[in-house]
N, C-alpha and C positions, 0 to 999 in steps of 0.2 A: 334581542334574539342571541341565544347561546351558540357559541362556537363548537362545532362538532370536534369531540376529542379523538385523537388516535388510540385505537384500542389494542390490547395485547394480540387479538386475532389478526389485525392488520400487519403488525411486525412478524407474526408467525407465517403468514402467507408468503413473506419473502424468503423463506428457509432456503429454497432451491438456489436463489442468488447468493446467499451466504455460503452455501456449500460449494458453489462454483468459485468462490474466492478461496475457501479452505482447501480444496484440492490442489491449488497452484503450488505451494510450497511442497506438499507431499511428494509431488512428481520428481524432485531432484535433491531435496534435503534427506529424504530417506536413505539415499545412496552414500551421503557423506560419511557416516560412521562405518561402512562395510566395504570401503574400497579396497582394502587388503583382502577381504574375502572374495570379492569378484575377481581381484588380481590372480588369486591362487587358482580360482575356478577356470578362469580364462586364459590365463599366461599373459594378460595384457600388463604393461607397467602402470603403477599407481599414477605416476606423473602424467602419462598419457590419458588415463581415465579421468583424472581431475579435469581435463579440458572438456569433458561433457557438460560441466556447469557453464562454461563460456558459451557452448553451442546453444544450450537451452536459453540462456539469457538473451543471447542475439536474437534467437527466433521470437522470444516473448516481447521484445522491443519492437520488432517489425510488425508482430501481431497486433499489438496495442495501437501502433500507429496507423494501420490499414483497416483496423475493424470498422471504422466509421464509413468506409466506402461500400461495404456490404448492406449498410442500412438504407442505401439508396434503391436497392433492388429487392431486398429480402426482409421478411418479418424477423424480430428478434428471436422468437422461439425457433424459427427454422434455422437461423445461424447457430444458436446454442446447441440444438439438438443434432444437427448435421456434424458439428465440431466434435460432440462427444461420441457420436457413431463412428466417426473415422478414427478417433483415438483407441477404439476397442482393438481392432486388428493390429494397429501399430504397437500397442502395449503387449499383445500376445507375441509378436515378432521379437520385441525386446526380451521377453522371457525365454526365448529359444535361442537367440543369437549369441555368439562369442567373438564376433568381428568388431574390431575397434571402429572401422569406418562406417559400419552400419549403426553402431551406438551414436556416433557424430550425427550422421544424416538424420536419424529417427528423433533424436532429442532436439535437433533444430526444429523439426517439423512439430514435435510436441510442444516446444516452447511458443512456436507460432500460433498453434491451435488455442493453447491455453491462454496466450496473451489476448487473442481475439475474444475469447469467452470472457475473460477477466473484465474487458472494456464493455462488453454487452452487459454483464451483471451489474457493473457500477452504474451504466446508463438506465437500466431497468430500476435500480434504487431510485434514481433521480426522478424517474417518471412516475414512481408510485403515487398512490392516493395519499399516503402518509404526508402530513404537512410538515412535521419537524424534521426536515432533511438532515440537519446536523446531528441529531440523535441517530437517524436510521444509517447515515453513512458510517457513523463511529462505530455502530454495532456490526454492520457489514464488514468493514475492513478489520475489526477485531478478530475475525475469523482466520486472518493471515497469521498473525503471530501465534494463534492457538495451533494451526497447522505446523508453524515452524518448531513451535515447543514440542510437540508430541512426535514429530517425524523421527529423531534419533531413537526415542524410546520403542517405537514401532520396529525399527531395525534391529535393535538389542534383544527385543522379546522374541523375535523370530529366530535369530541366530542361536540365542540362549537355550531354546528349546530344540536346537539341532536341525531346525528347518532350512532348506535351501534359500538363499538370498532372493531367488527368483519368485518365491511366493509374495514378495512385496507387490510384483505385478498384477498378481491374481487378486490381491486385496484392492488395488486400485481399479481394477475391472469392475468389481463388486460395488465399490463406491459410485462409479460412473453410472452403473445400472439404477443404483438408488436415486442418483440425481435426476436421471432421464425419467423415471417413474414419477418422481415428485413434480417435475415440471409438466409432464403430460396429464397429471391428475388435477392440476390446479388451473390449468389452461383457461377455463371458462370463469375463474374467479379473479383473474387478472387481465384486464383489458388491454395494457400496453404490450402484452406478449403477442397478441395477434393483431395489433395495429397494421395498418398498411404501411409499406415503406416510407420513410420520411420525405417531406417535400424538399427538393433540392434548393438549397439556399447558397447564394454567393457569399464570399467572405465579406464583401462590401455591405451586404445586407444584415450580416450578423454583427459585424464590428463597425456599425452606423454611428454610435454614440461616443463621443470623445471621453465623457466623463466616466462611462462604464469601461472603456478601454484602459483607461489610467488605473482604475481599481484592479482589473484584470491582470495588467502587467505587474503591479504591485504583489498580487497573489502568486503569480507564476514565478516571480523573484524570489519570494518567501519560500515556495516549495523548492526551488534549486538550492538555496543556502541551507534549508532545514535537512533535506535528504543527504548533503554533503556532510553535515555535521553528524547526522546519525550514523552515517556509514563509517566515520572515523571512530566513533564509539564501539560500534558493534564488531567492526573487524580490526582495528588497530590498536585499541585500548588494552585487549588482553596482552599483546606483545609488549607494550609500555610496562604493564604490571610485572610481567615475568622478568623482564631485563632490569627495571629500574627499581622495582619495589620487592622483588625476589619471591613472587608468587610461584607456586608449582603449578603443574598443568591442571590438576583438579580444583584448585583455588581459582585459577584464571577462569575456568569453565563455569564454575559457580557464580563468579562475577557476572558473566553475561547471561547466566540463566536469571539471576536476580533482576538485571536490566530488562529482559522480556517480561519477566513477572510484574515488574513496575509498570510497564507499558499496558498490560492487560489490565491491572487494577485501575490504573488511570483512566483507561477507556470505560471501564464500568462506572466510574465516578462520574465522568464527562457525560456519559449517556443519561444521567439523571439530571445534570445541571444544563444540558443543552436545551435550548429554547427558553429557559428562565434568564440565562445571561447570555448576552450577545456573543456570537462567534469570535470576532475580533477581540473582544475583552478576555475570553477564555484563552486565545492563543497568546495574548500579551501575559497572562498571569502564568500559563505554562512555560512559555520562553524564559521568562525571569526566574522561574524555579529551576528549570534545567541548567540556565547559565550559572546560578549561585551554587547548586549542587556540584557541576563539574569542577568548578574553581576549588571548592572545599575538598572535593575528592582527590584532585592532583597533588594538593598539598598536605593531606591528612596522612599520618605515619601508621597508625594501627591498622593490621589486616582486618579485624572484625568491624572497625568503624568504617573502612573502605566498602566493605561488603554492605553494611547497612546504608551507606550514602548512595550507593549505586541504585538501590530501590528508588530513592527520590529522583535520581537522574532519569530513570525509567518514567516515573510518574510525570516528570516535566515533558518528556518527548512524547508521551503517551498518545494525545489527541491532536497534535498540531497538524499532522498530516491529513486525517480525515476531515478536520474542520476546514482546512484549506481547500480540500477538493470539493466539499459540499457548498461552501460559501462562493468559491470561484466558479463552480459550475452553474450556479443559479443567478449569477449577474446578468446573464442573457436570457430573455423569454423563450427565444426560438433557437433551433440549431445547436441543442446542447452537446451533441456529439463531437463537434470540431473543437469547441473550448475545452471539453474534457480531454481530448487527445493532446492538446496543447500542454494542459496541465500535467498530464502523465509523462509527456516527453521531457518536460522540465525537470520532473522527478528523476526520471531515468538518466538525464544528463548529469544530475548531481550524483547519483549513485555511481555512474561510470567514471566520472572525472575525479572522485575523492581519492581513490588509491594512487593516482599519478601524483596528486598534490602532496599526499603524505610521504610517498617515496622521495620526491624532490626535497621536502622539508627535513626529512630524516638525516639528510646529509649534513644539516646544521645542529643535529642532536635530537635524541628521542623526545625530550620535553616540547622542542619546536614544532615536531610533527603532530602530537596529540593537542597542542595548544590551538590547532586549527578549529577544532570542535567548538570551544567557547567563542572564539573569535566570529565564527560563522553565525553562531546563535545570537551574538550581539547584533549582527546584521538583520536577523530576523526581528529582533526587538526594534530596531530603528524603523524597519520597513512596516511593521504592523502599527506602530505609534503614527506613522506617516498615513497610513491607510484610515486609521481611526479619525485623525484631524481632517483628512480630505473628505471623508464620508460625512463628518460633521458640517463642514461648509456646505456640501452639496444639499443636505437636509435643511439648513438654515435658508438658502437660497430658493429651495422648494417652497418652504412656508411663506417667505416674502412674496413670492410670485402668486401664491394662493391668496394672501391679503390684498394684494393689488387688484386681483380679479373680483374679489368680494366687493371692494370698494367701487370698482367700475360698474358692477351690477347694480348696486344700490343707487348710484347715481344715473 
């Protein structure tokens, strides 16, 4: 009997979930290049405006951690649609206000709602009828870097045409209306959107198997180390290259753009390979590639060679995150919401703690602080190798038990 293959239509039906991930970076990264314009318009200091990102991040983390609680009472579609509907009046108020504390409060709320929607969208992808979850999650999470890449260009395009920065909010409202219409139009085609609220499971029921728990802990630890390493590259590496390798601002910006371009290209390649190569083996290959590329990057002298190598760094980092999310979330057959929440909490902890570590290590020199990225990636390599070995032992024991059962059946 032939296995049913995932069709292009199956992936296309998930498009509203992709857009729910895509809109997340647009809500705050579109403001980054135009803080000076907002400051001139509102009279608010740019330093104070910059704290908007902190409030948004705080809200999104809380939203991601509490999203799973709503699944006990509400259907996924209800949570997502309600979240987007509430965002519309909040976004309208943001387009009209000029008060700093209104910005802070509303961006905290926006972060919370979008964080909850982000979790629901990822859970939806895991519940999808598509069998190749590694490929699906890689495709879905690729929409985040796409949003991150185009956000500054949207801002520049509006300001360059002489339009007020507030038009960004009107574009966001149009995108919300599009996402809502797509969700409502495909409701009948996606069963999990209208499924009854999840059956309440205790932590003891979910985490009942020791062997699965060990694999899950290894995955969560890999996510923590990976996100710390990626954050060092994305936020601290430009400073290193400007101060130590004398890159100008434009060259440093291009360096990070090439990093994200490498991530997008890598996710496209991994999307093809996922399902053909085991997730852990892909993670091992990607982590070794990124580790090698980072070390060469730090010691390479030519600017053009640095820019070229950064693409390979991005390729290495590209799909480790989505592969860890997909493989870690599917370890347990039931109660996927709680494991997924823990995995994203590990990722957020890594993102939040990396700046403090780099700040501490910068006291020993700039090279010491950026050296944190390859050290952390080496930790990922060690953990993924441990996971592969442990998984192999579990499979060996499983086959041995099957053989014993067959012998007993024959006798």
